[in-house]
Steps between C-alpha positions, in 0.01 A plus 500: 500500500313255276679291241387524140384180334750374246338338195635155418543413137454143383712373210294399199563150360677490168310326225703320234308466174502147360560639150839629615591184690391242241781551243764462772330188635491346150866591445600342833298188420661455157845560647431241772386243241813556293717463810321180604547361148872569493557365850269202474477381141784641289679177424473203270206481259339824622818704458467827309872576520742233386780388726530482877564868573155580641483170689835559667414863579180408688619161630533588869177701498326203342602273787419768757144527365457123485515444124674172410755514221720190529 
């Protein structure tokens, strides 16, 4: 008895259009810049929010990432 040939299907690669990815990439970039500002520069003369609340909130993260603050 002969065996029948079984066709093998190959998965097609998924294409991600740049037009759909670009807004999310811009959003992530802006969010990263805001986060870097608050962790790295939100104190003293460049402070947007008065007081030490933001500085104290990100203080340990600032040292962990290598930003000096003292």
